[in-house]
C-alpha positions, 0 to 999 in steps of 0.5 A: 302222408297218411301211411307215415301218420298211421305208422307213427300214431300222429295226425296227417296234419303234423306230417304235412307240417314237417314235410312242408318245412313248417314244423316250427309253426306247429311247435313240433319237436326235433325228435318227432321231425326226425322220425317223420323225415326218416320214415318218409325217406324209407317209404320213398315219399316225394311231394306231388308238385302237380297237386300243390300247384293246382291248390296254390296256383304256383309251380315254382318253375321258371321258363328260360328261352335262349337262341342257341344253347350250344353257344358258350355265352348262352350256356353260361347265362343259363347256368347263372340263371339256374343257380340264382333261381335255385337259391330261391327254391325255383326250378328252371325249364330251358328251351332252345329256338335256333333263331327261328320264329316258329321254334320261338312261338312253340317254346312260349306255348310249351312254357305257358302250357306248363304254367311256369310262374315267369319267363326269361327270354332272348328275343328272336326276330319277329317275335313281338306278337308272341311276347305281347301275348305273354304280357297279355296273359299277365305272365311275369317276363324279363327280356335278356341280351336283346329286347323289342323296343315296342314292348314295355317290359323288363329287360337286361342288356349291355350297351352294345353300341358304345362298347363296339365304338370303343373297340373299333377306336382302340384298333384305329389308335393301334394303327389298324385302318382297314377294319372289316366287320362280320355280323349276323344279318338279324334285325335285332338291336343287340346285333345292329348296334354292334355293327352301327358302332363300327359304321359310325367310327369308320365314317368319322375317321374317313375309313368307311368302305361298304365292302368291309361289311360282311352280313351273315345269314344265320341258317347258312353261317358256316359257308357264308363266313368262309366266303367272307374270310376268302373275300377279305383275304383276297381284297386288293387293299389289305384288310388288317383287322376284323371285328366279329360281332358274336362269339359263334361268328368269331369261332367259325371265322378263325377256323377259316382264317387258319384254313386259308393261312391268315396268321393272327395278328401278323396278317390280320388282328381280330376282335371278338364280341365276348370272351372265349375260355380257350383264349386262356390256352391259345398263344394268340393275341385276341382283343375281346369284349367281356360281357357281365354274364353272371350279373345278367343272369342273376339280375334277370331272376331278381327282376322276375321274382319281383314281378312274381311277388306283385311288383309292377315296376318296369326296369330297363337295365343296361350293364357295362362291358369291358374290352380285354386282351387274351395275352 
């Protein structure tokens, strides 16, 4: 900034006002602003964000922790979070955990060390203590997609239980009776509520069979989903539909359905918890639950920025999902 000031014969303060976007408050002419910006570009000037954050205590960065960035659901969620953050001149740092508590702890440590202004996170099983540490450090926080019931903080989720019930009831009304459920064996509300919705409807309709529940270990999901599909195909009582509790489980499950010549929907109908863009191109009838991903991402930023600005009100947002059909 001193080089620019010396070259143009103006004060360093004037240069600072122009480059920080405060030229109007200094009543600096458009002509002089243009000269300062042009010379700054010529000299390859850039803001020293570290120095700025040390002086202001604000980094203009937000940390986002997701469980599986390769999952289309979380990829889209991060996209909408970034777009909304960008509109408020915030940058986003994304960290992945792979449903691993150790990676989750490390992700939180990384973001706190980088002094992010706030954190949006997808909880992992057993991470309560880590999240309480974030709150104790008075770092603004929003839980998204899942939440820890014992932690009083902002969260944004959907009504997993209600929409799962409706999806299973729809199958039964269409004539399907022996409906299986394949779900991750993770003790977090979003997944347990989806499975519980299936359990309650099947019991109410006197269709419940514990053998139709296939709980999948996250770390061995490919082999366990394959085994689940084989078991369901070989079931002595014909299984006529499968409710997949997540996008990734669905994609792996359908892969093995094709491998073992299980035709959809001739042999088994399927429901996927989430929309998959490939549905548009596949000539296969699939029932799916579409989550409001864009709304979730945008609302997460809005809640977080409210906290950053000093609003201490806690908000629990439960959004609605829709049951749709691919063809």
